[in-house]
ZAPATOR-181374 format. One record per residue (C-alpha): x, y, z; residue in three letters; residue number from 1. Coordinates in Angstrom, 3 decimals, m for minus. Layout:
BEGIN
X Y Z Ala NUM
...
***
This chain:
BEGIN
m12.524 m44.819 m101.890 Met 1
m14.345 m45.961 m98.799 Glu 2
m18.070 m45.547 m98.369 Glu 3
m20.193 m45.057 m95.271 Met 4
m22.133 m48.351 m95.117 Lys 5
m25.601 m48.388 m93.565 Asp 6
m24.558 m50.633 m90.674 Asp 7
m21.381 m48.750 m89.767 Ser 8
m22.084 m45.176 m90.794 Asn 9
m21.916 m43.156 m87.542 Pro 10
m24.331 m40.668 m89.029 Ile 11
m27.051 m43.150 m90.024 Arg 12
m26.498 m45.480 m87.062 Lys 13
m27.094 m42.793 m84.458 Lys 14
m30.050 m41.162 m86.171 Leu 15
m32.329 m43.817 m84.664 Arg 16
m31.945 m42.168 m81.245 Asn 17
m34.173 m39.108 m81.200 Thr 18
m34.646 m37.733 m77.647 Pro 19
m37.385 m35.274 m76.791 Asn 20
m36.779 m31.712 m77.856 Glu 21
m35.143 m29.339 m75.415 Asp 22
m37.700 m27.979 m72.963 Ser 23
m36.030 m24.554 m72.680 Gln 24
m38.368 m21.574 m72.996 Asp 25
m39.045 m21.163 m76.712 Ser 26
m39.309 m17.400 m76.273 Gln 27
m35.613 m17.154 m75.344 Glu 28
m33.343 m15.884 m78.076 Lys 29
m31.713 m18.746 m79.933 Val 30
m28.021 m18.410 m80.741 Ala 31
m27.144 m18.608 m84.419 Ser 32
m23.868 m19.597 m86.093 Ile 33
m22.511 m20.756 m89.445 Thr 34
m20.225 m23.643 m90.349 Ile 35
m17.532 m21.077 m91.143 Ser 36
m17.912 m19.685 m87.613 Asp 37
m17.246 m23.148 m86.201 Ile 38
m14.203 m23.585 m88.429 Ser 39
m12.822 m20.224 m87.249 Asn 40
m13.553 m21.233 m83.659 Tyr 41
m11.200 m24.186 m84.019 Tyr 42
m8.613 m21.982 m85.713 Tyr 43
m8.654 m19.438 m82.861 Leu 44
m9.269 m22.033 m80.122 Asn 45
m11.499 m19.544 m78.328 Cys 46
m14.907 m20.203 m76.755 Asp 47
m15.546 m16.477 m76.433 Lys 48
m15.236 m16.013 m80.207 Phe 49
m18.065 m18.479 m80.827 Leu 50
m20.154 m16.910 m78.075 Lys 51
m19.793 m13.479 m79.688 Leu 52
m20.515 m14.839 m83.170 Lys 53
m23.661 m16.558 m81.929 Ser 54
m25.380 m13.314 m80.948 Arg 55
m28.191 m12.567 m83.303 Arg 56
m28.569 m9.365 m85.315 Ser 57
m31.488 m8.221 m83.132 His 58
m29.084 m7.456 m80.275 Asp 59
m29.302 m3.747 m79.497 Lys 60
m25.637 m3.041 m80.200 Lys 61
m23.818 m4.809 m83.008 Pro 62
m20.609 m6.385 m81.747 Ile 63
m18.757 m6.713 m85.018 Leu 64
m15.919 m4.306 m85.600 Gln 65
m16.890 m1.828 m88.318 Ser 66
m14.255 m1.696 m91.035 Met 67
m14.682 0.775 m93.866 Lys 68
m13.002 0.593 m97.223 Gly 69
m10.249 m1.786 m98.266 Arg 70
m9.139 m4.151 m95.491 Thr 71
m6.769 m7.100 m95.211 Leu 72
m9.639 m9.294 m94.016 Arg 73
m11.789 m8.254 m96.949 Gly 74
m8.910 m8.929 m99.325 Ala 75
m8.420 m12.413 m97.859 Ser 76
m12.107 m13.144 m98.412 Leu 77
m11.841 m11.834 m101.971 Gln 78
m8.819 m14.052 m102.627 Arg 79
m10.821 m17.013 m101.347 Gly 80
m13.748 m16.176 m103.626 Arg 81
m11.415 m15.757 m106.594 Asn 82
m9.920 m19.182 m105.991 Phe 83
m13.363 m20.774 m105.627 Glu 84
m14.249 m19.342 m109.047 Ile 85
m10.980 m20.673 m110.467 Glu 86
m11.734 m24.184 m109.180 Val 87
m15.318 m23.885 m110.384 Glu 88
m14.212 m22.950 m113.907 Asn 89
m11.674 m25.773 m113.905 His 90
m14.259 m28.397 m112.918 Leu 91
m16.838 m26.960 m115.299 Arg 92
m14.387 m27.234 m118.206 Ser 93
m13.672 m30.875 m117.345 Leu 94
m17.232 m32.028 m116.690 His 95
m19.315 m29.624 m118.816 Lys 96
m22.910 m30.940 m118.781 Asp 97
m22.381 m32.749 m115.463 Asn 98
m21.469 m29.534 m113.646 Phe 99
m24.525 m28.021 m111.930 Ile 100
m24.733 m24.610 m110.290 Lys 101
m28.166 m23.078 m109.827 Arg 102
m29.881 m20.791 m107.367 Lys 103
m32.421 m23.159 m105.856 Leu 104
m34.461 m23.394 m102.696 Ser 105
m33.676 m26.117 m100.172 His 106
m36.549 m28.297 m101.419 Asp 107
m35.469 m27.890 m105.045 Glu 108
m31.935 m28.875 m104.084 Thr 109
m33.213 m32.031 m102.350 Ile 110
m35.221 m32.981 m105.442 Asn 111
m32.099 m32.495 m107.535 Leu 112
m30.179 m34.839 m105.224 Leu 113
m32.892 m37.483 m105.560 Arg 114
m32.234 m37.500 m109.294 Glu 115
m28.451 m37.273 m108.948 Ala 116
m26.376 m39.203 m111.476 Lys 117
m22.849 m40.466 m111.099 Cys 118
m20.071 m38.019 m112.049 Asp 119
m22.307 m35.022 m111.504 Gln 120
m20.847 m32.084 m109.555 Ile 121
m23.100 m29.790 m107.526 Phe 122
m21.565 m26.380 m106.877 Cys 123
m22.556 m24.319 m103.816 Gln 124
m26.005 m25.767 m103.369 Met 125
m27.929 m24.386 m100.397 Leu 126
m29.109 m26.703 m97.589 Phe 127
m31.114 m26.265 m94.412 Asn 128
m30.062 m28.231 m91.350 Val 129
m32.356 m31.253 m90.932 His 130
m34.755 m31.306 m87.972 Glu 131
m33.437 m34.736 m86.967 Glu 132
m30.087 m33.114 m86.233 Phe 133
m31.659 m30.835 m83.607 Tyr 134
m33.644 m33.713 m82.108 Lys 135
m30.588 m35.931 m81.883 Lys 136
m28.646 m33.403 m79.816 Phe 137
m31.611 m31.844 m78.014 Asn 138
m30.505 m28.325 m78.942 Ile 139
m33.453 m26.980 m80.931 Lys 140
m34.001 m24.050 m78.557 Asn 141
m30.316 m23.482 m77.805 Ile 142
m28.522 m23.103 m81.113 Ile 143
m29.388 m22.610 m84.764 Glu 144
m26.958 m23.768 m87.433 Ile 145
m27.620 m21.532 m90.401 Arg 146
m27.999 m22.691 m93.988 Gln 147
m24.803 m24.103 m95.417 Phe 148
m23.278 m24.376 m98.902 Lys 149
m20.503 m26.896 m99.523 Pro 150
m18.295 m25.665 m102.361 Asp 151
m18.539 m28.896 m104.366 Phe 152
m20.454 m32.167 m103.983 Ile 153
m19.251 m34.921 m106.306 Ile 154
m21.452 m37.950 m107.018 Val 155
m19.508 m41.221 m107.317 Lys 156
m20.589 m44.840 m107.704 Glu 157
m19.120 m47.692 m105.718 Glu 158
m20.546 m51.129 m105.066 Gly 159
m23.722 m50.273 m106.914 Gly 160
m24.442 m47.277 m104.680 Lys 161
m24.100 m43.575 m105.228 Lys 162
m22.036 m41.709 m102.680 Lys 163
m21.442 m38.003 m102.142 Leu 164
m17.924 m36.619 m101.728 Leu 165
m17.504 m33.143 m100.247 Ile 166
m14.741 m30.938 m101.655 Tyr 167
m13.874 m27.437 m100.449 Asp 168
m11.627 m24.752 m101.971 Ala 169
m9.099 m22.941 m99.766 Lys 170
m6.654 m20.301 m101.011 Ser 171
m4.034 m21.391 m98.472 Ser 172
m0.499 m22.725 m98.727 Lys 173
m1.388 m25.995 m97.009 Cys 174
m4.318 m27.837 m95.444 Ile 175
m4.992 m27.043 m91.799 Gln 176
m6.955 m29.197 m89.348 Asp 177
m9.796 m26.665 m89.219 Tyr 178
m10.113 m26.881 m93.025 His 179
m10.642 m30.639 m92.752 Lys 180
m13.100 m30.147 m89.916 Leu 181
m15.211 m27.839 m92.073 Gln 182
m15.504 m30.561 m94.723 Val 183
m16.384 m33.097 m92.002 Ala 184
m19.101 m30.759 m90.689 Leu 185
m20.642 m30.496 m94.157 Tyr 186
m20.537 m34.273 m94.545 Ala 187
m22.054 m34.858 m91.115 Tyr 188
m24.973 m32.473 m91.673 Leu 189
m25.591 m33.825 m95.172 Leu 190
m25.824 m37.277 m93.596 Gly 191
m29.073 m36.250 m91.910 Phe 192
m30.449 m34.951 m95.206 Ile 193
m29.676 m38.014 m97.329 Val 194
m31.296 m40.352 m94.788 Gln 195
m34.490 m39.503 m96.719 Asp 196
m32.809 m40.545 m99.979 Ile 197
m32.012 m44.274 m99.560 Pro 198
m30.007 m44.534 m102.774 Glu 199
m27.476 m41.948 m101.527 Leu 200
m24.855 m42.140 m98.802 Thr 201
m21.968 m39.951 m97.657 Ile 202
m18.385 m40.910 m98.425 Ser 203
m15.750 m41.191 m95.741 Tyr 204
m13.464 m39.332 m98.153 Thr 205
m13.359 m35.550 m98.352 Gly 206
m11.076 m33.222 m100.238 Gly 207
m9.676 m29.706 m100.382 Ile 208
m8.439 m27.816 m103.426 Tyr 209
m5.350 m25.680 m102.835 Leu 210
m3.606 m23.326 m105.267 Pro 211
m2.716 m24.014 m107.992 Pro 212
m5.731 m26.348 m108.489 Leu 213
m4.209 m29.107 m106.392 Lys 214
m6.704 m31.554 m104.837 Leu 215
m5.777 m33.251 m101.562 Gln 216
m8.118 m35.954 m100.311 Glu 217
m8.345 m37.232 m96.729 Phe 218
m10.522 m39.427 m94.524 Ser 219
m13.203 m37.629 m92.541 Ile 220
m13.906 m40.671 m90.345 Asp 221
m11.399 m39.698 m87.586 Pro 222
m13.010 m36.254 m87.376 Leu 223
m16.579 m37.422 m86.756 Leu 224
m16.149 m38.001 m82.981 Pro 225
m14.899 m34.415 m82.667 Lys 226
m17.949 m33.208 m84.615 Val 227
m20.334 m35.100 m82.327 Glu 228
m18.544 m33.852 m79.206 Leu 229
m18.904 m30.309 m80.504 Leu 230
m22.667 m30.560 m80.962 Phe 231
m23.356 m32.680 m77.879 Arg 232
m21.217 m30.855 m75.313 Glu 233
m19.116 m27.908 m76.467 Lys 234
m21.705 m25.799 m78.275 Leu 235
m24.421 m26.082 m75.578 Pro 236
m21.859 m25.286 m72.868 Arg 237
m20.536 m22.230 m74.726 Ile 238
m24.015 m20.869 m75.408 Ile 239
m25.395 m21.523 m71.914 Lys 240
m22.404 m20.322 m69.878 Thr 241
m22.865 m16.618 m69.006 Pro 242
m19.163 m15.892 m68.467 Lys 243
m16.640 m18.031 m70.298 Leu 244
m12.944 m18.225 m69.423 Pro 245
m10.858 m16.680 m72.189 Trp 246
m7.350 m15.411 m72.839 His 247
m6.224 m12.506 m74.990 Tyr 248
m2.835 m12.854 m76.705 Asn 249
m1.141 m12.504 m80.085 Asp 250
m3.249 m15.236 m81.706 Arg 251
m6.158 m12.770 m81.432 Cys 252
m4.626 m10.355 m83.972 Lys 253
m6.632 m11.797 m86.861 Ser 254
m9.945 m11.977 m84.979 Cys 255
m12.696 m9.523 m85.851 Gln 256
m13.361 m8.953 m82.144 Phe 257
m9.768 m8.004 m81.338 Val 258
m10.614 m4.447 m80.237 Asn 259
m13.590 m5.519 m78.127 Thr 260
m11.514 m8.083 m76.257 Cys 261
m8.535 m5.754 m75.895 Arg 262
m10.680 m3.337 m73.901 Asn 263
m11.986 m6.178 m71.747 Glu 264
m8.493 m7.650 m71.181 Ala 265
m7.359 m4.839 m68.892 Lys 266
m6.709 m6.217 m65.422 Gly 267
m6.657 m9.830 m66.616 Thr 268
m3.687 m12.186 m66.881 Ile 269
m3.381 m10.939 m70.488 Ala 270
m1.679 m7.850 m69.001 Ala 271
1.461 m9.962 m69.484 Ile 272
1.789 m9.775 m73.301 Pro 273
2.545 m12.791 m75.501 Tyr 274
1.563 m15.198 m72.739 Leu 275
0.570 m18.473 m74.392 Ser 276
m2.756 m20.094 m73.568 Leu 277
m0.927 m22.970 m71.863 Glu 278
1.102 m20.557 m69.711 Glu 279
m2.016 m18.566 m68.858 Ala 280
m3.884 m21.698 m67.723 Val 281
m0.908 m22.794 m65.592 Lys 282
m0.515 m19.329 m64.072 Leu 283
m4.205 m19.007 m63.223 Lys 284
m4.194 m22.420 m61.572 Lys 285
m1.196 m21.539 m59.392 Leu 286
m2.489 m18.157 m58.191 Ile 287
m6.231 m18.959 m58.009 Gln 288
m7.687 m17.837 m54.681 Val 289
m11.394 m17.692 m55.543 Arg 290
m13.497 m20.526 m56.916 Asp 291
m16.108 m18.253 m58.480 Asp 292
m13.928 m16.274 m60.890 Ala 293
m10.962 m16.367 m63.221 Asp 294
m7.678 m15.394 m61.596 Ala 295
m6.609 m11.880 m62.589 Asp 296
m3.775 m9.401 m62.006 Ile 297
m5.117 m8.540 m58.548 Glu 298
m4.818 m12.214 m57.614 Asp 299
m1.295 m12.298 m59.054 Leu 300
m0.215 m9.298 m56.973 Asn 301
m1.739 m10.854 m53.841 Asp 302
0.067 m14.107 m54.580 Tyr 303
3.444 m12.380 m54.979 Leu 304
2.925 m10.417 m51.744 Ser 305
1.849 m13.345 m49.569 Asn 306
4.060 m16.226 m50.643 Ile 307
5.154 m18.549 m47.807 Asp 308
8.902 m18.910 m48.446 Val 309
9.149 m21.720 m45.866 Tyr 310
6.703 m23.969 m47.716 Asp 311
8.777 m26.071 m50.142 Glu 312
5.811 m26.807 m52.433 Arg 313
4.844 m23.136 m52.436 Ala 314
8.436 m22.160 m53.219 Lys 315
8.512 m24.506 m56.211 Ala 316
5.266 m23.037 m57.542 Asp 317
6.601 m19.543 m56.849 Tyr 318
9.603 m20.154 m59.102 His 319
7.284 m21.355 m61.882 Val 320
5.171 m18.194 m61.551 Val 321
8.249 m15.948 m61.531 Lys 322
9.560 m17.612 m64.670 Asn 323
6.246 m17.188 m66.513 Ile 324
5.880 m13.495 m65.661 Ile 325
9.646 m12.770 m66.092 Lys 326
9.876 m11.529 m62.518 Tyr 327
12.516 m8.837 m61.943 Asp 328
14.248 m9.070 m58.543 Glu 329
15.183 m5.383 m58.628 Lys 330
11.601 m4.287 m59.326 Leu 331
10.127 m6.972 m57.051 Lys 332
7.543 m7.499 m59.755 Asn 333
7.101 m8.378 m63.395 Ser 334
8.378 m5.551 m65.641 Pro 335
5.088 m5.854 m67.538 Tyr 336
3.200 m4.855 m64.389 Leu 337
5.483 m2.058 m63.210 Asn 338
3.357 0.584 m64.918 Val 339
4.602 3.804 m63.298 Lys 340
5.808 5.471 m65.427 Pro 341
4.201 3.876 m68.479 Arg 342
7.308 3.437 m70.579 Lys 343
9.239 0.523 m72.020 Ala 344
11.668 m1.474 m69.886 Gln 345
14.147 m4.197 m70.653 Phe 346
13.170 m7.733 m69.714 Val 347
16.243 m9.364 m68.198 Gly 348
19.264 m9.527 m70.500 Val 349
19.087 m7.674 m73.855 Pro 350
18.760 m10.013 m76.828 Thr 351
21.956 m11.158 m78.534 Thr 352
20.178 m10.951 m81.912 Asp 353
20.585 m7.189 m81.952 Phe 354
23.951 m5.815 m83.158 Pro 355
26.018 m4.030 m80.539 Gln 356
27.580 m1.843 m83.211 Arg 357
27.340 m1.271 m86.960 Ser 358
28.482 1.387 m89.423 Asp 359
25.176 1.484 m91.291 His 360
21.581 0.350 m90.841 Asn 361
19.649 m0.742 m93.923 Leu 362
15.872 m0.435 m93.497 Leu 363
13.571 m2.226 m95.930 Ile 364
9.799 m2.407 m96.071 Thr 365
7.466 m4.162 m98.499 Met 366
3.661 m4.316 m98.772 Ser 367
1.682 m7.205 m100.224 Leu 368
m1.647 m7.127 m102.017 Asp 369
m3.634 m9.678 m100.037 Asn 370
m5.744 m10.593 m103.065 Val 371
m3.019 m11.355 m105.613 Ser 372
m0.300 m12.122 m103.019 Leu 373
2.052 m9.894 m105.025 Lys 374
3.882 m6.812 m103.684 Pro 375
2.351 m3.435 m104.485 Phe 376
4.982 m1.205 m102.885 Gly 377
8.359 m1.075 m101.175 Trp 378
10.778 1.312 m99.490 Gly 379
14.557 1.196 m98.939 Ile 380
16.714 3.590 m96.929 Cys 381
20.309 3.403 m95.703 Leu 382
21.220 5.242 m92.500 Tyr 383
24.662 5.772 m91.010 Thr 384
25.389 5.215 m87.337 Ser 385
25.998 8.963 m86.961 Tyr 386
22.429 10.024 m87.883 Lys 387
22.996 10.624 m91.592 Glu 388
20.564 9.436 m94.242 Thr 389
22.270 8.244 m97.425 Lys 390
19.852 9.915 m99.839 His 391
21.265 8.126 m102.895 Gln 392
19.923 4.942 m101.269 Phe 393
16.544 6.296 m100.175 Arg 394
13.973 5.046 m102.666 Glu 395
10.408 3.791 m102.795 Ser 396
8.130 2.525 m105.528 Glu 397
4.555 1.299 m105.841 Ser 398
1.983 0.353 m108.424 Ile 399
m1.524 1.722 m108.825 Ser 400
m4.437 m0.174 m107.375 Ile 401
m5.800 m0.344 m110.927 Asn 402
m2.660 m2.057 m112.259 Asp 403
m2.495 m5.808 m112.673 Asp 404
m0.108 m6.856 m109.861 Pro 405
0.906 m10.002 m111.767 His 406
1.927 m7.991 m114.846 Lys 407
3.604 m5.244 m112.819 Glu 408
5.440 m7.665 m110.515 Phe 409
8.585 m7.949 m112.659 Ile 410
8.818 m4.192 m113.202 Ser 411
8.373 m3.466 m109.493 Leu 412
10.993 m6.045 m108.506 Met 413
13.377 m4.780 m111.207 Asp 414
13.437 m1.366 m109.529 Lys 415
13.663 m2.931 m106.061 Phe 416
16.648 m5.140 m106.924 Thr 417
18.398 m2.303 m108.799 Thr 418
18.357 m0.009 m105.753 Val 419
19.182 m2.795 m103.318 Leu 420
22.069 m4.156 m105.392 Glu 421
23.669 m0.701 m105.690 Lys 422
23.332 m0.276 m101.943 Cys 423
24.996 m3.633 m101.267 Leu 424
27.814 m2.838 m103.705 Glu 425
28.470 0.477 m101.946 Tyr 426
28.665 m1.241 m98.566 Leu 427
30.900 m4.046 m99.790 Glu 428
33.284 m1.684 m101.580 Lys 429
34.179 0.166 m98.381 Asp 430
33.965 m2.949 m96.155 Lys 431
31.281 m1.295 m94.041 Leu 432
29.548 m3.195 m91.265 Arg 433
25.813 m3.141 m91.743 Val 434
22.657 m4.852 m90.579 Cys 435
19.460 m5.043 m92.595 Ala 436
16.182 m4.528 m90.730 Phe 437
12.497 m5.033 m91.356 Val 438
9.809 m4.295 m88.792 Tyr 439
7.530 m7.341 m89.201 Tyr 440
8.381 m10.977 m89.819 Glu 441
5.905 m11.026 m92.679 Arg 442
7.843 m8.223 m94.422 Glu 443
10.890 m10.468 m94.328 Lys 444
8.770 m13.243 m95.852 Glu 445
7.402 m10.886 m98.547 Phe 446
10.924 m9.855 m99.570 Ile 447
12.307 m13.376 m99.469 Gln 448
9.420 m14.918 m101.414 Asn 449
9.373 m12.124 m104.009 Ser 450
13.097 m12.505 m104.710 Leu 451
12.753 m16.290 m104.941 Leu 452
9.804 m15.959 m107.316 Glu 453
11.788 m13.704 m109.643 Ile 454
14.731 m16.112 m109.516 Met 455
12.481 m19.061 m110.428 Ser 456
10.872 m17.504 m113.542 Ile 457
11.869 m19.416 m116.661 Glu 458
12.529 m17.157 m119.635 Ser 459
15.157 m16.613 m122.313 Ser 460
14.643 m12.837 m122.186 Ser 461
17.914 m10.931 m121.742 Thr 462
16.192 m8.277 m119.639 Asp 463
14.672 m10.874 m117.329 Leu 464
18.019 m12.654 m116.996 Ser 465
19.535 m9.402 m115.724 Ala 466
16.712 m8.977 m113.204 Ile 467
17.146 m12.576 m112.033 Lys 468
20.875 m11.995 m111.530 Arg 469
20.170 m8.919 m109.398 Lys 470
17.514 m10.800 m107.429 Ala 471
19.959 m13.619 m106.704 Glu 472
22.621 m11.150 m105.588 Arg 473
20.139 m9.425 m103.272 Cys 474
18.770 m12.693 m101.911 Phe 475
22.164 m14.035 m100.884 Phe 476
23.243 m10.622 m99.637 Gly 477
20.266 m10.385 m97.278 Leu 478
19.551 m13.945 m96.231 Phe 479
22.732 m16.018 m96.480 Lys 480
24.525 m15.741 m93.158 Asn 481
27.515 m17.988 m93.869 Lys 482
30.603 m17.850 m96.028 Asn 483
31.641 m20.833 m98.091 Asp 484
33.886 m21.934 m95.202 Asp 485
30.873 m22.033 m92.863 Gly 486
31.779 m19.005 m90.735 His 487
29.041 m16.564 m89.770 Ile 488
29.355 m13.255 m91.618 Thr 489
28.799 m9.850 m90.025 Glu 490
27.348 m8.314 m93.184 Phe 491
24.466 m8.146 m93.524 Pro 492
21.809 m9.984 m91.514 Arg 493
18.067 m9.521 m91.756 Met 494
16.763 m8.595 m88.310 Ile 495
13.050 m8.407 m87.467 Val 496
12.584 m5.456 m85.123 Leu 497
9.240 m6.600 m83.743 Glu 498
10.755 m9.920 m82.630 Gln 499
13.657 m8.136 m80.911 Val 500
11.203 m5.950 m78.994 Ile 501
8.952 m8.877 m78.034 Ile 502
11.877 m10.842 m76.607 Arg 503
13.632 m8.070 m74.706 Ser 504
11.314 m5.097 m74.068 Val 505
8.314 m4.853 m71.741 Ala 506
5.457 m2.652 m72.973 Ile 507
2.502 m2.142 m70.635 His 508
m0.399 m3.298 m72.828 Val 509
m2.486 m6.491 m72.830 Pro 510
m2.003 m9.374 m75.241 Gly 511
0.472 m8.110 m77.808 Phe 512
2.213 m4.952 m78.973 Tyr 513
0.576 m2.810 m81.630 Arg 514
2.400 m0.335 m83.824 Phe 515
1.243 2.676 m81.816 Asp 516
2.099 0.952 m78.499 Asp 517
5.747 0.948 m79.581 Ile 518
5.403 4.618 m80.482 Trp 519
3.787 5.654 m77.188 Glu 520
5.897 3.642 m74.741 Gln 521
9.250 3.031 m76.438 Leu 522
9.893 5.856 m78.865 Met 523
8.249 8.957 m77.360 Lys 524
9.531 8.496 m73.775 Pro 525
12.981 7.136 m74.711 Ile 526
14.150 8.569 m78.042 Leu 527
16.288 11.691 m77.745 Asn 528
15.701 12.985 m81.281 Asp 529
12.830 15.445 m81.334 Gln 530
13.268 16.246 m85.016 Glu 531
12.769 12.596 m85.968 Leu 532
9.807 12.252 m83.599 Leu 533
8.166 15.386 m85.012 Asn 534
8.564 14.124 m88.587 Ser 535
6.816 10.852 m87.729 Leu 536
4.071 11.866 m85.308 Glu 537
1.497 13.204 m87.841 Pro 538
1.615 9.905 m89.756 Tyr 539
2.125 7.296 m87.049 Ile 540
m1.358 5.797 m87.436 Lys 541
m1.031 5.622 m91.221 Glu 542
2.227 3.719 m91.730 Ile 543
1.471 0.328 m90.233 Asp 544
1.215 m2.277 m93.012 Leu 545
m2.499 m2.750 m92.385 Arg 546
m3.207 0.960 m92.760 Asn 547
m0.938 1.331 m95.794 Ile 548
m2.993 m1.419 m97.408 Tyr 549
m6.288 0.153 m96.344 Asn 550
m5.289 3.500 m97.879 Ser 551
m3.677 2.101 m101.053 Trp 552
m5.518 3.797 m103.909 Gly 553
m8.170 5.222 m101.572 His 554
m9.284 8.639 m102.945 Pro 555
m9.947 10.031 m99.449 Asp 556
m6.487 9.229 m98.098 Lys 557
m3.846 11.952 m98.250 Asn 558
m0.722 9.908 m97.534 Leu 559
0.692 8.677 m100.832 Glu 560
1.911 5.065 m100.898 Thr 561
5.544 5.818 m101.746 Asn 562
5.796 8.386 m98.964 Lys 563
4.205 5.949 m96.516 Ala 564
6.897 3.358 m97.217 His 565
9.714 5.874 m96.701 Leu 566
8.147 7.065 m93.449 Leu 567
7.933 3.429 m92.425 Arg 568
11.698 3.025 m92.906 Thr 569
12.161 6.166 m90.766 Asp 570
9.975 4.558 m88.114 Phe 571
12.171 1.456 m88.152 Gly 572
15.284 3.599 m87.814 Tyr 573
13.687 5.423 m84.866 Ala 574
12.952 2.069 m83.198 Val 575
16.627 1.097 m83.547 Ile 576
17.769 4.388 m81.994 Lys 577
15.246 4.093 m79.147 Ala 578
16.378 0.527 m78.484 Tyr 579
20.029 1.616 m78.202 Tyr 580
19.084 4.454 m75.850 Glu 581
16.981 2.109 m73.703 Leu 582
19.898 m0.328 m73.620 Leu 583
22.233 2.454 m72.492 Gln 584
19.774 3.519 m69.777 Glu 585
19.400 m0.084 m68.602 Tyr 586
23.183 m0.620 m68.536 Thr 587
23.801 2.587 m66.571 Cys 588
21.104 1.676 m64.016 Asp 589
22.710 m1.730 m63.489 Asn 590
26.173 m0.177 m63.025 Leu 591
24.823 2.276 m60.436 Ile 592
23.059 m0.502 m58.552 Asn 593
***
């Protein structure tokens, strides 16, 4: 492994330059962020996120979204902590006396490093950011980097010197660039600290543990210029700029400020949902009329009204703008901006992914415990094309929040595959045309991964062999779209309703469509089935996957998990019916015109 030598180490080499401290008024509030905040900033690619995170707790109004009870975000954090403990126990068992984890002050930690021995592992030791760091970048009165705790620091010897390797634990499927950057940030900041300990240096090699206890090492050297650029230019600019350009779209779903920004996105370019950042930048550049502000919907409307059709360059730009906003010649506007009345409209040609006709619709839903990554509940319902529910194929099942999801996984999937296999056999026997539907892409992934996991379990148990056979039958019935001769089969396909709606339906909301947006603008104004609407309306805010998870096992929640999954299949069926009715309305309008 390579080592940062004294004469080439970009950390040590540049520490000699220590400009005067920033002369900004020391009474001004200093922004404050963590290394995790910076990592999330690179994940979201959003300056506004870091600006919001940097506000200190003494602001009059807290800006964080309040989230009570069980949440998906909280579960993700818990899964991360669980995996850190798993890695910690693994390393402790291997290194025993050389594994060190203590609650120490910063000074005590530094003294421990001075006495560090090769092969020692320091676990989650707390460090303050060195004053030389602030002097180097002249940002003492602009930004505070809070105390940081690398998951693991490993002491290695090479060439007669001791070097420190930084390892982090991430409960992810694969390493992302922002994971590597977090390790590089730890290494960079530790470089300032060990300058006072001549016998120590920082390694160019970092590492990340992924489940199941798999270490992947990488070079942090290529990341150091990005780290320096962040501290020298990006962070000061973000903190000092009163109003940052930003764009609200579907990447914001996982951000804790999603509701704050959604309210502020009204009237911005984000009024065109699912507009990528690249498209938004291009669109703003083409329609910009003022130098002192971001282009917004008002600018877009002015642009569309005042285009010079005789200017060839302007015409070329006009076609680019029309393509981005999916301009409708009949409406003389983007369907996303034609907000009177506020109801869903088709965008161009209806998607070919949606079946024109089927005898039956099979709705499936599945919920995942975000801590164990195992399913905790599912629902299945078969509907005929003539509004009949096949009650013999209307089932749901769930486990208690107090159950071990790993132990209950096989039992839960046994019941799931039993119901699903019987349903498939019924459809095949009568040669019925059917399509299988889920609402979210991640539900499709849950189902697919759960079936594959059952199929991959090695066991000589007769009972498990039967479950594996059913799982295989269900997997190929739902996800294999070709016969042995290579021809596409009609029965069945797994269709993701949300993706169909995104591609072919305009809903008048900024950024992305939420569950209740579909309800308010597609189903309520379009669906001609009041009985179905009435059965869903009292529960519409409780049957999104996020809310099912939040209420799972919650003593104050009235909607039982099994019922929630069945109502969710009814919601999916209602979406299908509303889509067909919208398609019919769209087709009739085109014939009249």
